[in-house]
C-alpha positions, 0 to 999 in steps of 0.5 A: 090155617084151616077154619072149622064151620060155625055150627050155630050159623051166626057170623062171628067177628072172624067171618065178618073180617074175612068178608071185609064188611066194616059196617058189620064189624063196627056193629059186632064190636059195639055189641061187645066183641073183642078186637084182640080175641083169639079164634078158638075154632082155628088151630093157628089161633088167629086174632081178627087182625090175623084174619084181616092179613090172611084174607087181604081185608085192608079196610077192616085192618085199618079199622081194627088198628084204629080200635087198638088191635095188637099189631104184634099179636103172635100165634102158637107158631110165633106168627104175627099179622105181618107174617101172615100178610107176607105169606099171602102176598098182600102188599097193601096189608104189609104197608098198612102194618108197617105204617102202624109200627109193626115190628118188621123183624119179629121172629116166629118159632123157627126164628124166621122173620116176615122177610123169610116168609115172603122169600119162601113164597116168592112174593117179590113185591112184599120183599121190596116193601119189607126191604124198604121198611128196614127188614134185617137182610142178614137175619139167620133162622134155626137152619142158619139161613138168611132170606137169600138162602130161603129164596134160593132153596125154593127157587125164587129167582126174582126175590134172590136177585132183589136181595143181592141188589140190596146187599145180601151175601151169597158166600155164607154157609148155613149150620151144615156148611151148605152155600146157596149153590148147594141148595139150588143144585140140590133142589134143581133150580137151574136159573138160580144156580146160573145167577149165583155163578154169574155174580160170583167172583171165583167160579172155582170156589163155587164148584169146589165148595164142600159142606160138612158132609163133604158134598159139592153142588155137583155131587148133591145134584147127582144124588137128587138126579137133577140132570139140568144142573149136572149138565151145567156144572159139568160144562163149567168144570170142563171150562175150568180144566181145559181153558186153552182148548176152550179158547182154541175152539173160539173164533180168531178175533176171540183168541186175539182178544183173549191173548191181548193182541189189540192190533190183530183185533183192530185189523179183523174188525176194521176190515170187516172180517168179523163183527164187533159184537160177534159171539162164539159157540158159547155166546161170549163176545170179544168184550167177555174175553178181554174183561176176563183176562184184564186187557184194558186197552182192548176193552177201552177200544171196544167201548169207543167203537160202540161194542155192546156190553149188555150181551150175555153168554149162555150162562147169563153173564155180561162182560161186567159179570166176567170181570167181577168173577175173575176179580179184574177190578180195573175192567170192572171200573171201566164197565161201570162196577158199583162201588161200596158206598155204604160208609158211615160218617163217624165224625157225625156220630161223635158230634151227635153223642157230644151234643147229647152228653153236654145237654144243659139242665132245662128250666121248667118252662123249657121242659113244658115246651119240650113236652108240647113239642113231643106231643105235637110230633106224636100227633103229626105221626098219627096224622101221617099214619091216618093219611097213609091209611086214607090213601090205601083206601082210595082217598085223596087229601086236599094237597093231592087234589090240588096237585091233581087239578094242576096236572089235569090243567096242564094235561088239558093245555098239552092236549090243546097244543097237540091238537093245534100242532096236528092241525098245523101238520094237516095244513102243511101236508095240504100245502105240500100236496098242492106244491107237488101238483104244481111241480108235476104240472111244471114238469109236464109243461116243460116236457111238452115244450121240449117235444115241440122244440124237437119237432121243429128242429127235426122239420128244419133238418130234413134231407135235401132230396125230400125237401128240394124236389119241386124247386127246379121247376120253380127255378126254370120258370123264374129263369124263363121269365127273367130271360123274356124280360131281359130280351124285351129291354135289351133286344138281345135273344139268349140261346140255351146251349145243350151241354152235350153240343157244347 
């Protein structure tokens, strides 16, 4: 996709398209330039629409399409503009081409579609757009590769995961008998290899698969010196060849879950000996062990007790992946395995075919009405395309503006309510602060009152030796006064006796 320099220095239509200058493009086309003219300077023989897809010139692409540019023009390599946009990763250009009825499954010289191109270059956004647009996910190129094979060969994990989610099969083989595991091991893409193993039901089939030359994924990894993949595959083979020894290395709860001993598992977890999400040295939980062996009761009990089913092992497998790998369908259903819902209703198809077969002969007026309806549908289709192009260029139609106004009004009301709520919260905090101050004052007063009461109580409970020392004097003087008073009244003299003489 190289382009030589223009010796004359004047910009051509291809230079203008690459610069995304719509005004200049309109002028040069008005002076006689052809919107479908092939660029002779370029070895790939691009048209202006190819250059727009290559440079991501969305506005020029829309203008060219409105001027009748060939949306499916091919280069000598068989590339159409949607191929170029998929290679370059210009998702907006891909959407624009699809809106203008570009052939999404057109093939190049190597029999590859635009989905193959997007997967090869790791453009996952474009892959998602193409899948939503109806791209053939099972199409084979000259090597017998589907888009999933292309993604695996180039190590595009995100594209591979998206293709599998949309129904791509990983158990197919190419023209040389290679599976996707062969390609990832040969190229050393360990994350893709782990993903392939994690979603495969029969891991022994992955490890033992041989191509037409008799090579397994492990032998290919050894031939091309992919040490990480060799180490991972050796570990998987060891687990397959020594299952009992591998389980004996696990913790007691894992052994009980592997053997289906529910009572032992309950005892260890309920007494707090082990954690319900405890992992062994390979990262497997109790749910992994139970799901792999099909122990439904243990799996149900773990779910009821709140065990996490999203934890992964060192190889990236969840409990659901383990159940799928060992074909434990009942466990897979409990864990939320997806059922195949891609069924077609044959009765609906028969009814539609019956309606088409028994169509009545139409009158001239009915034919006119049908032609008018077809024209109306065609115009509506063009209007929809124009709206999509207008949105891609940043424009907003009347309906969207009304919706935006309603959203702005609603958001403004929400902001006002949030501000009012914040004000009420501040008032509440202020009242709570005043209430806390009053409570502190009450506590202080109660403490002062109690200390005063304790002081009075202590003053009343002093020892007699300290409090009654001056009282004898007072009592003697009072007795003397009373004695003198009684002598005056009675005339009898009272004599004090000494206790010793008495």
